[in-house]
N, C-alpha and C positions, 0 to 999 in steps of 0.2 A: 222509521228512518234512524232513530237514535240507536236501536238495537243493531242495525246493520253497520252503523259507524263504529260501535264498540267492537263488533266482530272483526271488522277489517283492521282496526287499530291493534287488537290483540294478535291478529295474524301477522301484521307488520312487525310488532315487537318480538313475537316468537321467532320469526325468520331472522331478525337482527341478532337475537340471542344465540341462535344456532350458528350463524356465520361468525360471530365473535368467538364462540367456543372452538370452532374449527380452526380459526386463525391462531388462537392461543396454543392449541395442541400442536399444530404444525410448527409454530415458532419455537416452542419448547423442544421439539424433536430436532430442529435444525441447530439449536445451540448445544445439544448434548454431545459429549465426546465419545460416547459408547453406544450410539444407536445403530451403527453400521453392523451388518451381518457378517462382513468379511473379517478375517483375522489381521488385516493390515494394521500396523501400529505406527504412531508418530515416532520419529527418530530424533532423539535429543542427544547432544554430545555427552560422552562419559564425564562424570564429575559434576552433575547437576547439583542444585542446591535445594534445601528444604522448601524454600519459597516457590520452587518450580516443580512441585510434586503433582502437578495436574496433567502431566504428559508421561507416557510410557518411555522408558530409557533403554536403549539397546546396550546390554552388558557384553555380549559376545555374539559373533556371527561367523559361520563357516559354511561350507557347501552342503552340510547335512541339516543345519538348524540355525535358528536365531533365538537368543535368550534375552528376555526383557525383564526389567524391574517395572512392575505395573504402577500406574499412577495411583495416588490416594494413600500412600504410605504415611505413617505418622504415629505419634505417641497415643497409646490407648490407656496404659497404666504404667506408672514408673516401675522399674527403670527401663522397660522394654519399648522398642520401636517396632511396630508391627508392619509387615510388608508381604507382598506376593511376587514371586518370580514366575515367569511363564516361558515355555519353549514352544516355538512353532517349527515343526519338522517338515522338510521338503518331500519326504516319502513317508508313507503310512508305517506305523509301528504297531506292536501288539501290546495291549493292556494286560494286567495280571489275570483278567477273566477271559483272555483270548480274543477280545474284540479289537478291531482296528481303531487307532487314534492318530491324530496329527497335531494336537495341541495338548499341552500339559501345564498345569499350574500347581505350585507348591506354596502354601502360606506358612509364614513363620514369624519369629520375633527375635530381635537381637538386643543384648544388653551391651551398649557401647562402652561403658566404663569397665565392666568385668571381662569384655572381649569374648563373649560366648553367645550361642544362639540355640534355638530349637525350632522344629517344624511341628505343625499340628493339623494340616489338612492337605490332601493331594487329590487332584481332579484330572481325569483323563477324558478328553473330549474329541469328537470327530467333527470337522468342518467339511461339508460337501460343497466344493466350489461350483458344481453344476446347479444345485438347487438352492445354494446359499443358506443351507440349514446347518445349525450348530446344535449338537446334542452331547450330553455327558454320557460316556460309556462305562465309566468306573469311578468310584469315589471312595476315599478312605479318610476317616477322621480319627486320628489318635496321636497324642503328643509323643514326640521322639524324646530321647534322652538329651540332656544339655551337652553341647559339644563346643570345644574351643574353636575360635576363628583362626585359621592358619593363613599365612600370606599366599598369594597366587591362587586363591580359591574364589569361587563365585561369591561366597559369603564375605570374603574380604573386599571384593568389588562393591557389593551391596553396602557394606559398612562404610566405605569411603564416600558413598553418596548420602546415606541416610543419617550418618552420625556427625555431620558437620555442624 
């Protein structure tokens, strides 16, 4: 009888452990900002602040595409502020390798004091709305030359947000 009691207690504890793990996993997924498979982005008013870098910010929108400053930007090493911009296209485009894409991201860094920037990573992705699958179709990682930030450019819009 004692062995039967130990076995049923072990079974009960094991089931409780599994249920708690499932609960924690589902709870963590529900709290995540980036667990969705769709390219939908949170819209935050232009001119956000550093304290609000936990949401994607719409930089520009027109009938062909929407351009975002992705969340999570911030200082990684002085004097640069690292960031990623992403474009969602309403129609499929062709990547440099000839494959279709509808999402594009470009990672870079800005020196707010010296008023210049560079890019170091480009990613072309295809989101299939039917299957909700997202896949990278082309990737390029190479540092661009350092360029000045000119007014009325995307980099100037990014600067006004991340360099406050």
